[in-house]
C-alpha positions as CSV (number, residue, x, y, z in Angstrom):
1,M,-0.2,0.0,0.1
2,A,2.7,2.4,0.7
3,L,4.1,1.8,-2.8
4,F,1.0,2.9,-4.0
5,T,0.2,5.9,-2.2
6,R,4.0,6.9,-3.0
7,L,3.2,6.6,-6.9
8,S,-0.2,8.8,-6.4
9,T,1.1,11.5,-8.4
10,Q,2.3,9.5,-11.0
11,W,-0.9,8.6,-12.7
12,R,-1.1,9.0,-16.8
13,V,-4.3,10.8,-17.6
14,G,-6.0,11.3,-20.9
15,P,-9.2,13.1,-22.2
16,V,-11.3,10.9,-20.9
17,G,-9.6,10.5,-17.3
18,L,-7.1,8.2,-15.9
19,I,-5.3,5.8,-18.5
20,G,-3.0,4.0,-15.6
21,L,0.3,4.5,-13.8
22,D,3.4,5.6,-15.4
23,Y,5.7,2.7,-14.4
24,A,8.7,4.5,-15.6
25,A,8.6,6.1,-12.2
26,L,8.4,2.6,-10.5
27,P,12.1,1.4,-9.9
28,V,12.8,5.0,-8.6
29,V,10.2,4.8,-6.2
30,M,11.2,1.2,-4.9
31,R,15.0,2.1,-5.0
32,M,13.9,5.2,-2.8
33,M,12.1,2.9,-0.5
34,A,14.9,0.5,-0.2
35,V,12.5,-2.4,-1.6
36,P,14.8,-5.5,-2.1
37,C,14.9,-6.2,-5.6
38,G,13.3,-9.6,-4.8
39,E,10.5,-8.4,-3.3
40,W,9.7,-6.3,-6.6
41,P,7.7,-8.8,-8.8
42,A,5.3,-9.3,-5.8
43,L,4.7,-5.6,-5.2
44,F,4.3,-5.1,-9.1
45,D,1.5,-7.5,-9.1
46,D,0.0,-5.9,-6.1
47,L,0.4,-2.4,-7.5
48,R,-1.3,-3.8,-10.9
49,T,-4.1,-4.7,-9.0
50,L,-4.8,-1.6,-6.7
51,E,-4.2,0.3,-10.4
52,I,-7.2,-2.2,-11.8
53,E,-9.3,-1.5,-9.2
54,T,-8.6,2.6,-8.9
55,L,-9.2,2.4,-12.7
56,R,-12.6,0.5,-12.4
57,L,-13.9,2.7,-9.8
58,S,-12.9,5.8,-11.6
59,A,-14.6,4.8,-14.9
60,A,-18.1,3.8,-12.9
61,K,-18.0,7.4,-11.4
62,Q,-17.6,8.8,-14.8
63,R,-20.3,6.8,-15.7
64,G,-22.3,7.8,-12.6
65,I,-23.1,4.8,-11.2
């Protein structure tokens, strides 16, 4: 969760809203947080889960659901 929070300013946005996280920032933030490289794959999977759910909720909000 801390990684997701730290990447909160790294959303790519298009004309219709959120597109996804800018993954180019991911290694920089993980190094800054001193995350061991062996943990990166699992954290990336967790991050993707949070990203997908955020995109789903954002799209639903735009549709007024």
